[in-house]
N, C-alpha and C positions, 0 to 999 in steps of 0.2 A: 691841225684840223685832227679829229679821231678819222682811222681809215675805217672803210666797211668790212665788216664781219662774213667770210665768206659764204660762210656751214651754218647749218641751224644748230640750233643750243636749247637746252634745256636747263631745269633746276640739277644742283650737284646732289641735293638730300630733299626730304620731304619739311615742308614748313606750315607751321600753325598756326591759326589764328580764331581767337570766339570775341563776340559782341552780339550786339543788336541790330537787324536791318533796322534805316531809318525810314521808310517806311508805314514796315506792320509791324514794327520794335520788337518783335518776337529774336526770342534769342537764339543763335547760331555759333553753329560750330564748322568751322574750314578747313580739311588740310588741302595743301597742294603737293603734288607727286610731280616724279621723275617720269615723262614720257616718250617712246620711242619715234625717234626723226619720220617726218610726216604724218604723223599724227593730229597737229593740230593743237586747238585750244579746246579741249572735253570737261562738263561739266561733268558730272555726277551726284543723285539724292541718293544718301546711303538709306534715307529714312524710308526712300520709294523703292528697294528692291536695287538700287545700286543702276538703277534708271537713267540712260547716258542723253545729255542734251549739246550739239555742239554749237559753239559759237558763232555761226553765220549771219549772213545775213536770211538765209531761208527759213530761219527759227525763229525773227523777232515778232515780238508781240507785242504789249503796249509800251511808248514811247513818248509819254507827255512828260512824266516827271523824273524819270529813272530808263533805264531802255534793261526790258525784260524781254528774257524768252521761252519759248513753250513748244514743244513736243507732244505730241500723241495728249496735250491736257493737262499734259506735265508744268510746274513754271519754275525760271530763276529770275528772278528778279535786281535790278541795281546793280548789272555786271559792268556799267562802263570803267569803274578807278580802277580795276584787278584787272580789266583788259588793256588800260591804256599804262599801267603798268609795267606788263610784258611786252608788250609793242615797245617801250619805251626804252627798256631796258633788255631788249631783245632775245626775249626770250621767248621761240615758235612753239615747242610742242612742252603739254602740260596738263594734269586732269588735275579737277579741282572737288574733292568731297566735299560736300555740304547738305546738312541734317536737317536744313529747313528749307523754305520758300525764298529767302531773301540773304543777299551774303550782307557780312556784318559793313558795317558804317564806316568801322575803328575812328580814325578823327577826321572824318571825312576830306581825307585828301589820298594822294597813295604813298604817300611815304614810307607810311608801317609796311608797305609790298616791297618797295623799292629797300629797304633795311635788312628787311628779310632776305631778300635775296643775295643780296650784299654778304649777309653770314653765310649763308646755304653753300654760296658758289653759285656760279652756271657754267653749267659745261658741254663743249662744240659736241658735236655730233657730224657722221659719217657724209650726213644728205649736202649737195650741194643750198643755198639758199634761192628761194626765187623772190621777186617783188613784182609787185605791179606797176607795172610804167605806163603812165598815162602817154595815149601818143594824140588825144584831140579833148577839147574840150567837155564839157559834161559840169550842168548847171540846175538847182531848182530855183524859183521865185516863187514866191508867198507874197504879195502885199509888199512892204517893206522890207520883208525878210530874204535874205540869200545867202545861197551856197555853191560853191562850184570848185571844179579840179582839172587843173591845166600841165601839159607837161613840163616837165624843170629837172631838175638834177637836184639830191638831196630829197628830204621831204619837210619839205618848208609850209609853214602856215601863217594864213594872216588873219586875224581877229577881231571885231568890232565889235563893242556892244553900247547900248544906252538904257540903263535901266532910270529908274526913278532917283533922288537925290536918296542918302547919299554916295550913293553909286557916280549918276552921269554916264560920260561919254569915257570909255578907255577902248585902246586900241593896240592890239603886240603884234611882233611880226617874228617867227622865231623859225629858224631851223636846226632839224635834229641832227643832223650832217653837221654841225659846228657847235652846237650847244650842248651840255649834258642835261639828260631829261633831268636827273635826282638832284637838280641843283636850280633847276627854274621852272621846271613844271610840276614835278610831284608833292614838293609843300604846298600848293597852290590847295584850299579847301571849297567844298562845297557852302554858301551862303543863302541866308534869306531874310526877310523883312518880319520884325515881330510884331506887326501890324495884321500882315496876313498870316500870320499862325491857325486862330482858331477855325479862320475860313476853309484853313487845310487841314485841319484836325478833322472837320465836321467831313469832307471831305473822303474819307479813310488814309490820308496821308502824312506823312511826319511825325507818326506817334513813336517813331525813336532819336526823333533829333533831341541836341540838349547843345547847351553852351559846349560840349567836349569836344561834338562832334561836325561843328558848324560855326559858320560868326554868324553870328543873330546883330541883324543890322534897326538900329532908332532912327530918330531922326536927323542926330547929329553925326554920326558913323559908327562903330562896333559896339557892342555893348559888353563884349566880353576877351577885354585883349587886344594888344595891338595884331595889326598885318604879320605876316609874313614876310612879305612881298606889296613891294608898296602900288603895282597892278593886279595885286590877289585874285579878283574877281576876273577880268578876265584871263588871264592864266587860267584858272581853273573852268572856262569854258575850252580853252585847249586842250587841256587835260581830257575833258570828256568827249571831245569829238575826237580825241587820237585812240579812244576805249570803243569807240561808238564805229569807225571808221577801220578797226580791226576784226570787224565782221566779215569785212572784206574775203578773210581767209589769210591773206598775208599783207606784209607791210607796203605802201605806197610809197611809188619815187614820181614826185610830183613834185603842184603845189597846190595846196588849200587857200581859200579866200573865203570868208565868212564877215557874215554883217547880219546882227542882229540873230540868228541862229539857233533851234537848240538840237534835243533830240531828236526829235520826228523828220525834222530835213536832215539831220547828219545821217539817221540810218534810210530816209528816203532816197538820198542823192548815191549811197554805197550802192539801194537797189537799182535805182536806174544805170548807173554804172555798170553792175556786171548782167543787166540786160542786153548793152549794148556792147557785143564781143571787139569790135572795131574802134574801140574808141581808148582800147587795153592793149597790153602782151604782159605775159609772164615772161621776166628777163632774169638770168643770174648773176647776181652783184660780180661788179667788174675786179680783178684782180689788184689790189693797190700796185702804185710805182714802185719799181725797185729801190731808191732812195728816201723814198715814204715808208715802207717798210722796214727801212732800217732804223729810222727817229723811234726813242723813247716814247712811247704816247699812254699817260695813266687812263684814260676810258678804254683803249684795247686790252691793258692787264685786266682792266675789269669787268672786260666780256660787255663794253656799255655800249651795244651794238647801235652801227649808224650808217645809213645807206647815202 
């Protein structure tokens, strides 16, 4: 098992990405920069005089088909994949410079971010890392949709989906304290049904979607190649969830259960959690056991933080 990283981290060097926004189709360049300890994740619109928007739930805007942030009318859209990769890889502090309103979709997963962080390196900082330790249950229900967070160790996620054929029901349980985000979650791509394409485009959505950045589903299955993971669809939902819960401002220590949820319910849970301070506390990462600390661990060596 990977030992928890006790101190905050940032990337060791800038990394750059270019592409198009999934929904806007607009070209965008993004640069991620190291940031001081305690600063969190902050986006900066370089096309709008470096206007800054912190990645916190108070700035959440539209959350139907993607999670967007807005402050004083300035928008940053489709943030969930990057936020997921930052949490999954244990990056606490970073500045994200973008020159358009939507982050690049890249290949539709978080894998390009993970690979870039691994290449640039992840740098420990001097500030002790805090987590949001769940003390009592918080739940959100909407018809047959549900999401809740409960006390627990590590960062456990149980997610169940039930989409029309050819996906059907899928369920997965993971714990970021014992599993490597880069291998088990990051490769999972966003997906959509070919039959829904025109309807979504008429709504002003998925203008940047293509077979290069999404799994496109026909009646019999994917139209653009094999899946990366047998249960890639539900793992992508976990990827999105981790990114949306990052808007709490820190990594969660507890157990999350979701069924047929989505961005709106993910962020509603964060909002409800933040409003009820009795349900959680800030806690420092515990020191590893001495004998465990002596064991070599590739995840620790690569700074893949686990709680």
